[in-house]
N, C-alpha and C positions, 0 to 999 in steps of 0.2 A: 050455635057452636057447632065446631067438628071437632073430629078425636085429636087432630094434631093441635089444636086449639087447647084442649082441656091437658094432654099429656104435655106441660110445661115444666119449666122450674120449680113454679109455685106448687103445685099439686105434688111433685116430689117432694118439697120440702115439707108441706102439710101431711103427706103419707107417712114421711120418715118420723116426725113429731107424732103423729098417732102410733104408729109401729113401736115406738119408743115405750108408749104408756104399754101396749102389749107386752113387751118383752119384759118390761119392769113389775109388772105386776106379776106375770109367770114364775119370773126368779124370785120374787118375794114369796109367793107362797108356796114356791117347793121348798126354800131353806126354812120358812116357818113349819110347814107342814110335817115335811119327811121326817124329822125325828121324832114328831108325835106317833107319825106312822111306825116306826121303828121300835117305839117302845109297845105301840098296840102289838103289833107282830110278834114280839117277845113274848107278851105276856100271854098271849094265846097259844104260842108254840112249847113254851118252857113255864107257864103257870101252872097251878092247880086247877082241876075244874071249877072251883069257885069262884075262881078270877076268870080262866079261859072262857066260859060258855057267856058269861055277860058280855064280855070284850068281841065276841063273834057276833052276839045278837047287836050289839051298837054298830060296828062295821056293816052288817049287811042293812040294817035301818039308812046307812051311810050312803049306801048303793041304790036306794030309791028314791035318792034327792036328786032329780035332774037340775043342772047348771042353771039353765034358764028359770025356772021356776024360784030357786034361792035368789037368783039376781035381782029378779022381779020383787020378791019379797023384801030382800035388804034395801032395795032402793025406796021402797015405801016406810021403811023405819030408821033408816040411817040420814040423817043430814051433817050439814056442815058446822053443827052445833053441836054432836054429838061428842060425847067424851073420848070415845075412841079415836076418834077423829087427829086428836092432838098426835097419836103414832105416826100419822100418815102426813104431817106436816100441814093439814087441810086441805089435802088433795081426795075430794070424796071420790072422784072418778076411779083412784088408784085404790081407795079402800073397797068401794064397791067390787071392782073386778077381784083385789085379793080374798076379800070375806066370801063370796060367792063361790068362789072355785075350792074353798078350803075343804068342805065335805067330799069334794069328789077327790081331791089330792090325798086327804085320809085315807079314804077308799082304797082307792089305785095302790097307794103306797104301802098299805099293810100289806095288800094281798102278793105286792111283789115281794116283800120283805120276809112273810111267812114261806112264801115259795124257796127264796134264798137260804132261809133255816134247814128248810128240808133236803135240799139239793146238800148242804152242809154236814148234815147229819149222815147223810149216806157216802160221804167222803167225796161228792164231785164238786171239786173246785171249781172247774172249768165253767159247770152248768151255773153254780152258785155266782160267775162272777158277770153272769148275764143282768145282775140287777143294775149295771151300772149303763147300759143301752137302754134298760127300761125306764130309767129316770130322765135320759134322754127324748125318749117318746112321751113320756108324761108332759115333759117342757111343749114338746110341739102340740100335744092334744090341748094344753092349756092356752097356748098361744091362738089355737084356733076356736076353741070357744070362747075364747074372750072376745071374740067379734059379737057375741050376743050383746055385749055393751052398746052397741049401735043401736039397738031397739030401745033402749033405757035413756038415749041422748049422750052415753058417755063418749067423748071425741076420740075414740080411738081411731087403726089405720080406717076398717071397715066403714064409719062412720063418714070419712073423706072421701072416700069409695063412692059410696050411695049420693054423697052431694054432689059428688063432681058427674056421675053419670046422669041425674037428674036435669043437668044442662045440657045434655045431648038430645035433640029432636028426632033423632033419626034413630029406630028401634034398633038398624043393625050394628050402627057405630057403637051404641049401648053393650049390646053383645060380644062387641070385637073387643070393648074396653074392657068389661068384665073378663074376658080370655086373658088379656096383657097382665092385668091385676093378679089374676088366680095365679099365673106362672110367675109371678114378681114374689107371693107368698109362699109357694112351692120353692123358690130358688133360698127364701131369708129361712124357712123350716129344715132346709137341706144345709144350712150353712151352720144353724144353730145346733145339729147333730153330731157333727165333725168334732168337738171337742171332747164328746162322750166318747165315740168310735176310736180317736185316741187315745184316752185312757183306759178303754177297755182292753185294746190291744197291748199295751205296756203291761198291764196288770197280768194279762193272760199269758203273756210270754214268759214274765216272771214266775208264775204259778207252774208252767210247764217246764222251765228250769229248776225249779225247785223239786218237780216229781221226777226229773231225770236224775238228778242227785241224789235223793232219797233210793232209788232203786242201785 
C-alpha cells in the first residue's frame, strides 16, 4: 500500500470514530473530576490545618501517579463484568480512559483552583480568570495522553493510526503519514481550545468593565 491508498475516506471515518472516544473520555473525566478538584482546593485554601495538610498530601500523592501506569493497572483490574461498567453503558474502553485519567485531572485541577483562590484573595480578578484557559489546556492534555490507550488495545484515534501505518511498507511513507496525522491532531487540539478562549475573553471583559465602574 502507498500513502495515498491509506489516506482514504475509510481511514478518515475510522480516525474520527477513534477521536470521538478520545474527546468523549476527556470531557467526561473533566466534568466528573473538576468539581472534586475544586472541593480539594477549597479545603487546602480555606480549611483548618487539620484538613488542609492531609488534602495537600493526597494531592501530592496523585501527582506521583503517571497516567500510563494507572491505565495499565486499571486495564488489569476492570472488565466488562465490573459493577462500575454500568455507569459507562458497557463501554469498557471509555471507562478505562476516564478512570485512568482521573488522578491526573484531580491533581492538575486542584493546583489550578488553588492558584485561582490565591489570586482572588489578592484581589486580582484578571489573573484568577486564567482558570478558564487552564481548563482548556487540561482538555488538550487529557486528549493527548488518552492516546496511551493504544498500547492497551483501546480503539481510540492513535490505535487507528498505528494500525494504518503498519500497512505502509516504505519507512519514508510511514514517517510522512505520521507527520500528516500529527498535524491533524494539532488542528483538533487547537479547535478544542477555541470555546475556552471565547469564554475567557468574555469574562475578562466583564471583569474589566466592573473594575472601571467601581473606579
